DSSP file (Angstrom, degrees, kcal/mol; ACC not computed):
  #  RESIDUE AA STRUCTURE BP1 BP2  ACC     N-H-->O    O-->H-N    N-H-->O    O-->H-N    TCO  KAPPA ALPHA  PHI   PSI    X-CA   Y-CA   Z-CA
    1    1 A M              0   0    0      0, 0.0     3,-0.3     0, 0.0     4,-0.2   0.000 360.0 360.0 360.0 136.7  -30.8  -67.3  -39.1
    2    2 A I    >>  +     0   0    0      1,-0.2     3,-1.4     2,-0.1     4,-0.9   0.729 360.0  88.2 -82.0 -24.1  -34.0  -66.5  -37.3
    3    3 A Q  G >4 S+     0   0    0      1,-0.3     3,-0.7     2,-0.2     4,-0.3   0.813  81.1  56.4 -49.4 -43.5  -35.2  -70.2  -37.4
    4    4 A A  G 34 S+     0   0    0     -3,-0.3    -1,-0.3     1,-0.2     3,-0.1   0.815 124.2  20.9 -64.4 -31.3  -33.6  -71.3  -34.1
    5    5 A S  G X4 S+     0   0    0     -3,-1.4     3,-1.8    -4,-0.2     4,-0.4   0.229  85.3 115.8-121.8  14.2  -35.2  -68.7  -31.9
    6    6 A K  G X<  +     0   0    0     -4,-0.9     3,-1.5    -3,-0.7     4,-0.5   0.788  69.2  64.3 -61.3 -28.8  -38.3  -67.6  -34.0
    7    7 A S  G >  S+     0   0    0     -4,-0.3     3,-0.5     1,-0.3     4,-0.4   0.749  93.5  64.0 -66.3 -21.4  -40.8  -68.8  -31.4
    8    8 A Q  G <  S+     0   0    0     -3,-1.8    -1,-0.3     1,-0.2     3,-0.2   0.656  95.4  60.1 -74.9 -15.0  -39.5  -66.3  -28.9
    9    9 A Y  G X  S+     0   0    0     -3,-1.5     3,-1.2    -4,-0.4    -1,-0.2   0.708  82.0  80.5 -85.9 -21.0  -40.6  -63.4  -31.2
   10   10 A Y  T <  S+     0   0    0     -3,-0.5    57,-0.2    -4,-0.5    -1,-0.2   0.845 103.9  29.3 -60.5 -38.5  -44.4  -64.1  -31.2
   11   11 A D  T 3  S+     0   0    0     -4,-0.4    -1,-0.3    -3,-0.2    -2,-0.1   0.256  91.3 127.4-105.5  12.1  -45.2  -62.6  -27.9
   12   12 A A    <   -     0   0    0     -3,-1.2     3,-0.1     1,-0.1    -3,-0.1  -0.395  47.7-157.2 -73.0 145.2  -42.5  -59.9  -27.7
   13   13 A D  S    S+     0   0    0      1,-0.3    59,-2.7    58,-0.1     2,-0.4   0.813  85.1  19.7 -83.1 -36.7  -43.4  -56.3  -27.1
   14   14 A I  E     -a   72   0A   0     57,-0.2     2,-0.4     2,-0.0    -1,-0.3  -0.999  64.7-170.5-137.0 135.5  -40.2  -55.0  -28.7
   15   15 A I  E     -a   73   0A   0     57,-2.6    59,-2.8    -2,-0.4     2,-0.5  -0.996   4.4-168.6-126.5 128.0  -37.9  -56.7  -31.2
   16   16 A I  E     -a   74   0A   0     -2,-0.4     2,-0.4    57,-0.2    59,-0.2  -0.970   4.2-163.0-118.2 121.1  -34.5  -55.2  -32.1
   17   17 A F  E     -a   75   0A   0     57,-2.8    59,-2.7    -2,-0.5     2,-0.4  -0.869   7.6-177.3-103.2 135.4  -32.6  -56.7  -35.0
   18   18 A N  E     +a   76   0A   0     -2,-0.4    59,-0.2    57,-0.2    60,-0.1  -0.956  21.5 146.9-135.6 112.8  -28.9  -55.9  -35.3
   19   19 A T    >   +     0   0    0     57,-1.1     3,-2.0    -2,-0.4     4,-0.4   0.364  38.1 109.1-125.2   3.8  -26.9  -57.2  -38.3
   20   20 A G  G >  S+     0   0    0     56,-0.6     3,-1.8    57,-0.5    58,-0.2   0.835  74.4  59.3 -53.9 -38.7  -24.3  -54.4  -38.9
   21   21 A H  G >  S+     0   0    0      1,-0.3     3,-0.6     2,-0.2    -1,-0.3   0.698  99.3  59.2 -67.8 -17.0  -21.4  -56.4  -37.6
   22   22 A W  G <  S+     0   0    0     -3,-2.0    -1,-0.3     1,-0.2    -2,-0.2   0.567 103.3  53.4 -83.3  -8.1  -22.1  -59.1  -40.3
   23   23 A W  G <  S+     0   0    0     -3,-1.8    -1,-0.2    -4,-0.4    -2,-0.2   0.186  80.3 114.8-114.3  16.6  -21.6  -56.5  -43.1
   24   24 A N  S X> S-     0   0    0     -3,-0.6     4,-2.1    -4,-0.1     3,-0.5  -0.379  80.4-101.4 -83.0 168.9  -18.2  -55.0  -42.3
   25   25 A H  H 3> S+     0   0    0      1,-0.2     4,-2.7     2,-0.2     5,-0.3   0.872 118.4  55.4 -58.8 -41.8  -15.2  -55.4  -44.5
   26   26 A D  H 34 S+     0   0    0      1,-0.2    -1,-0.2     2,-0.2    -4,-0.0   0.866 113.3  41.4 -61.8 -36.2  -13.6  -58.2  -42.5
   27   27 A K  H <4 S+     0   0    0     -3,-0.5    -1,-0.2    -6,-0.2    -2,-0.2   0.834 123.7  35.6 -81.0 -32.7  -16.7  -60.4  -42.6
   28   28 A T  H >X>S-     0   0    0     -4,-2.1     3,-1.3     4,-0.1     5,-1.2   0.696  82.0-151.8 -97.7 -19.9  -17.5  -59.8  -46.3
   29   29 A K  G ><5S-     0   0    0     -4,-2.7     3,-1.1    -5,-0.3    -3,-0.1   0.868  71.3 -62.0  49.0  41.2  -14.1  -59.5  -47.8
   30   30 A N  G 345S-     0   0    0     -5,-0.3    -1,-0.3     1,-0.3    -5,-0.1   0.852 105.2 -45.2  55.1  38.8  -15.6  -57.2  -50.5
   31   31 A G  G <45S+     0   0    0     -3,-1.3    14,-1.2    15,-0.1    -1,-0.3   0.509 111.7 113.8  90.0   4.3  -17.9  -59.9  -51.8
   32   32 A R  T <<5 +     0   0    0     -3,-1.1    -3,-0.2    -4,-0.7     2,-0.1   0.518  57.0  85.6 -90.0  -3.0  -15.4  -62.8  -51.9
   33   33 A N  S   <S-     0   0    0     -5,-1.2     2,-0.3    12,-0.2    12,-0.3  -0.404  90.1 -96.2 -83.3 171.6  -17.1  -64.7  -49.1
   34   34 A Y        -     0   0    0     -2,-0.1     2,-0.4    10,-0.1     9,-0.2  -0.712  34.2-165.9 -92.0 141.0  -19.9  -67.1  -49.9
   35   35 A F  E     -B   42   0B   0      7,-1.6     7,-3.5    -2,-0.3     2,-0.4  -0.986   6.6-152.6-124.6 136.6  -23.6  -66.0  -49.6
   36   36 A Q  E     -B   41   0B   0     -2,-0.4     2,-0.4     5,-0.2     5,-0.2  -0.921  13.2-179.1-114.1 136.0  -26.5  -68.5  -49.6
   37   37 A E  E >   -B   40   0B   0      3,-3.0     3,-2.1    -2,-0.4     2,-0.3  -0.953  69.9 -46.9-130.6 110.6  -30.0  -67.7  -50.7
   38   38 A G  T 3  S-     0   0    0     -2,-0.4     0, 0.0     1,-0.3     0, 0.0  -0.516 123.4 -24.9  62.7-125.8  -32.3  -70.7  -50.3
   39   39 A N  T 3  S+     0   0    0     -2,-0.3     2,-0.5    -3,-0.1    -1,-0.3   0.456 119.5  98.3 -95.0  -2.6  -30.4  -73.6  -51.8
   40   40 A H  E <   -B   37   0B   0     -3,-2.1    -3,-3.0     2,-0.0     2,-0.5  -0.745  56.8-159.8 -92.8 129.8  -28.3  -71.5  -54.0
   41   41 A V  E     -B   36   0B   0     -2,-0.5     2,-0.6    -5,-0.2    -5,-0.2  -0.937   8.3-148.5-108.1 122.9  -24.7  -70.5  -52.9
   42   42 A Y  E     -B   35   0B   0     -7,-3.5    -7,-1.6    -2,-0.5     3,-0.2  -0.790   5.5-162.0 -88.2 124.5  -23.2  -67.5  -54.6
   43   43 A E  S    S+     0   0    0     -2,-0.6     2,-0.4     1,-0.3    -1,-0.2   0.803  85.6  16.3 -74.5 -28.3  -19.4  -67.8  -54.9
   44   44 A R  S    S+     0   0    0     -9,-0.1     2,-0.3    -3,-0.1    -1,-0.3  -0.976  70.8 159.4-144.9 131.4  -19.3  -64.1  -55.4
   45   45 A L        -     0   0    0    -14,-1.2   -12,-0.2    -2,-0.4     5,-0.1  -0.957  44.7-108.2-150.7 129.4  -21.9  -61.5  -54.7
   46   46 A E     >  -     0   0    0     -2,-0.3     4,-2.5     1,-0.1     3,-0.4  -0.327  28.8-127.7 -57.7 138.7  -21.5  -57.8  -54.2
   47   47 A V  H  > S+     0   0    0      1,-0.2     4,-2.9     2,-0.2     5,-0.2   0.873 108.5  55.9 -59.6 -38.8  -22.0  -57.0  -50.6
   48   48 A S  H  > S+     0   0    0      1,-0.2     4,-2.1     2,-0.2    -1,-0.2   0.887 110.1  46.0 -62.6 -37.5  -24.6  -54.3  -51.4
   49   49 A E  H  > S+     0   0    0     -3,-0.4     4,-2.5     2,-0.2    -2,-0.2   0.896 112.3  50.4 -70.9 -40.4  -26.6  -56.9  -53.3
   50   50 A A  H  X S+     0   0    0     -4,-2.5     4,-2.5     2,-0.2    -2,-0.2   0.918 111.9  48.0 -62.7 -43.0  -26.3  -59.4  -50.5
   51   51 A L  H  X S+     0   0    0     -4,-2.9     4,-2.9     2,-0.2     5,-0.2   0.913 110.5  51.7 -63.7 -42.8  -27.4  -56.8  -48.0
   52   52 A R  H  X S+     0   0    0     -4,-2.1     4,-2.2    -5,-0.2    -2,-0.2   0.929 112.1  46.1 -59.1 -45.8  -30.4  -55.8  -50.2
   53   53 A K  H  X S+     0   0    0     -4,-2.5     4,-2.3     2,-0.2    -2,-0.2   0.913 113.2  49.9 -62.6 -43.7  -31.4  -59.5  -50.5
   54   54 A A  H  X S+     0   0    0     -4,-2.5     4,-2.6     1,-0.2    -2,-0.2   0.921 111.8  47.0 -62.8 -44.9  -31.0  -60.0  -46.7
   55   55 A L  H  X S+     0   0    0     -4,-2.9     4,-2.8     2,-0.2    -1,-0.2   0.872 111.3  51.0 -68.4 -36.1  -33.1  -56.9  -45.8
   56   56 A K  H  X S+     0   0    0     -4,-2.2     4,-2.2    -5,-0.2    -1,-0.2   0.917 112.3  47.1 -64.7 -42.0  -35.8  -57.8  -48.2
   57   57 A T  H  X S+     0   0    0     -4,-2.3     4,-2.1     2,-0.2    -2,-0.2   0.925 114.1  47.8 -62.9 -45.2  -36.0  -61.3  -46.7
   58   58 A W  H  X S+     0   0    0     -4,-2.6     4,-2.7     1,-0.2    -2,-0.2   0.929 111.9  49.2 -61.5 -47.1  -36.0  -59.9  -43.2
   59   59 A A  H  X S+     0   0    0     -4,-2.8     4,-2.7     1,-0.2    -1,-0.2   0.885 110.2  50.9 -63.0 -39.0  -38.7  -57.3  -44.0
   60   60 A K  H  X S+     0   0    0     -4,-2.2     4,-2.0     2,-0.2    -1,-0.2   0.915 110.7  49.4 -63.8 -41.9  -40.9  -60.0  -45.6
   61   61 A W  H  X S+     0   0    0     -4,-2.1     4,-1.7     2,-0.2     5,-0.4   0.929 112.3  47.9 -62.4 -45.2  -40.5  -62.2  -42.5
   62   62 A V  H  X S+     0   0    0     -4,-2.7     4,-2.1     1,-0.2     3,-0.3   0.940 111.9  49.8 -60.7 -47.3  -41.4  -59.2  -40.2
   63   63 A D  H  < S+     0   0    0     -4,-2.7    -1,-0.2     1,-0.2    -2,-0.2   0.847 119.2  36.7 -61.9 -35.6  -44.5  -58.4  -42.3
   64   64 A T  H  < S+     0   0    0     -4,-2.0    -1,-0.2    -5,-0.2    -2,-0.2   0.628 127.9  31.5 -93.2 -13.9  -45.8  -61.9  -42.4
   65   65 A T  H  < S+     0   0    0     -4,-1.7     2,-0.4    -3,-0.3    -3,-0.2   0.773  99.6  74.3-114.3 -36.5  -44.8  -63.0  -38.8
   66   66 A V  S  < S-     0   0    0     -4,-2.1     2,-1.1    -5,-0.4    -1,-0.1  -0.681  71.2-133.0 -93.4 132.8  -44.9  -60.0  -36.4
   67   67 A D    >>  -     0   0    0     -2,-0.4     4,-2.9   -57,-0.2     3,-1.7  -0.718  19.1-165.6 -80.8 101.3  -48.2  -58.5  -35.2
   68   68 A S  T 34 S+     0   0    0     -2,-1.1    -1,-0.2     1,-0.3     5,-0.1   0.631  83.3  63.2 -70.2 -12.8  -47.5  -54.8  -35.7
   69   69 A T  T 34 S+     0   0    0      1,-0.1    -1,-0.3     3,-0.0     3,-0.1   0.659 119.3  25.2 -80.7 -15.0  -50.4  -53.8  -33.6
   70   70 A R  T <4 S+     0   0    0     -3,-1.7     2,-0.4     1,-0.2    -2,-0.2   0.714 118.3  55.0-113.7 -35.4  -48.7  -55.4  -30.6
   71   71 A T     <  -     0   0    0     -4,-2.9     2,-0.4   -57,-0.0   -57,-0.2  -0.883  62.6-146.7-117.0 133.9  -45.0  -55.5  -31.3
   72   72 A R  E     -a   14   0A   0    -59,-2.7   -57,-2.6    -2,-0.4     2,-0.5  -0.829  18.6-157.3 -93.5 132.7  -42.6  -52.7  -32.2
   73   73 A V  E     -a   15   0A   0     -2,-0.4     2,-0.4   -59,-0.2   -57,-0.2  -0.944  10.8-176.6-116.2 131.2  -39.8  -53.7  -34.5
   74   74 A F  E     -a   16   0A   0    -59,-2.8   -57,-2.8    -2,-0.5     2,-0.4  -0.944   9.9-159.9-124.1 146.7  -36.5  -51.8  -34.7
   75   75 A F  E     -a   17   0A   0     -2,-0.4     2,-0.4   -59,-0.2   -57,-0.2  -0.992  10.7-176.5-123.6 133.9  -33.5  -52.4  -37.0
   76   76 A T  E     -a   18   0A   0    -59,-2.7   -57,-1.1    -2,-0.4   -56,-0.6  -0.985  23.8-147.2-130.0 143.5  -30.1  -51.1  -36.2
   77   77 A G  S    S+     0   0    0     -2,-0.4   -57,-0.5     1,-0.3     2,-0.4   0.903  85.9   9.7 -75.1 -41.8  -26.9  -51.3  -38.3
   78   78 A F  S    S-     0   0    0    -58,-0.2    -1,-0.3   -59,-0.1     2,-0.2  -0.996  74.3-128.8-139.0 143.1  -24.5  -51.6  -35.4
   79   79 A S        -     0   0    0     -2,-0.4     3,-0.1    -3,-0.1     2,-0.0  -0.481  36.9 -95.5 -84.0 160.8  -25.0  -52.1  -31.7
   80   80 A A        -     0   0    0      1,-0.2    -1,-0.1    -2,-0.2     0, 0.0  -0.336  59.6 -75.9 -66.9 158.4  -23.4  -49.8  -29.1
   81   81 A S        -     0   0    0      1,-0.1    -1,-0.2    -3,-0.1     3,-0.0  -0.326  45.2-170.8 -57.0 134.1  -20.2  -51.0  -27.7
   82   82 A H        +     0   0    0     -3,-0.1     2,-0.3     1,-0.0    -1,-0.1   0.020  63.2  45.6-122.7  28.6  -20.9  -53.8  -25.2
   83   83 A Y  S    S-     0   0    0      7,-0.1     2,-0.6     5,-0.0     3,-0.1  -0.964  72.5-129.8-156.3 161.0  -17.5  -54.2  -23.6
   84   84 A R        -     0   0    0     -2,-0.3     3,-0.1     7,-0.2     0, 0.0  -0.939  61.0 -45.4-121.2 112.5  -14.8  -51.9  -22.3
   85   85 A G  S    S+     0   0    0     -2,-0.6     5,-0.2     1,-0.1    -1,-0.2   0.209  97.2  61.9  62.0 174.1  -11.2  -52.2  -23.4
   86   86 A G  S    S-     0   0    0      5,-0.1    -1,-0.1    -3,-0.1     2,-0.1  -0.095  97.1 -31.5  69.8-169.5   -9.3  -55.4  -23.6
   87   87 A Q  S >  S-     0   0    0      1,-0.2     3,-1.7    -3,-0.1     4,-0.2  -0.383  83.2 -72.2 -80.8 161.0  -10.0  -58.3  -25.9
   88   88 A W  T 3  S+     0   0    0      1,-0.3    -1,-0.2     2,-0.1    -5,-0.0  -0.261 119.6   9.6 -54.0 135.9  -13.6  -59.4  -26.9
   89   89 A N  T 3  S+     0   0    0     -3,-0.1    -1,-0.3     1,-0.1    -3,-0.1   0.671  95.1 113.7  66.3  21.1  -15.5  -61.0  -24.0
   90   90 A S    <         0   0    0     -3,-1.7    -2,-0.1    -5,-0.2    -1,-0.1   0.430 360.0 360.0 -99.4   1.5  -12.9  -60.0  -21.5
   91   91 A G              0   0    0     -4,-0.2    -7,-0.2    -9,-0.1    -5,-0.1   0.384 360.0 360.0 114.5 360.0  -15.1  -57.6  -19.6
């Protein structure tokens, strides 16, 4: 959710959104997880449809909130690796 940190985006020069890790098989279980849109919770929703809805919502937020003459917006599916070997957050 963007709501918690949205005030930090208003004066940014560059914003990079990364959601790829939320759309992998382990997280989505092939659509058997729950997806919420507004007040509606889908008990089953194809992952491709959930991703389409999420990206449309994100794009609408960017179009209505971000000053494109001032701020560059990037979207990436997956971030580069940010740890080396070992377990997550171990260094």
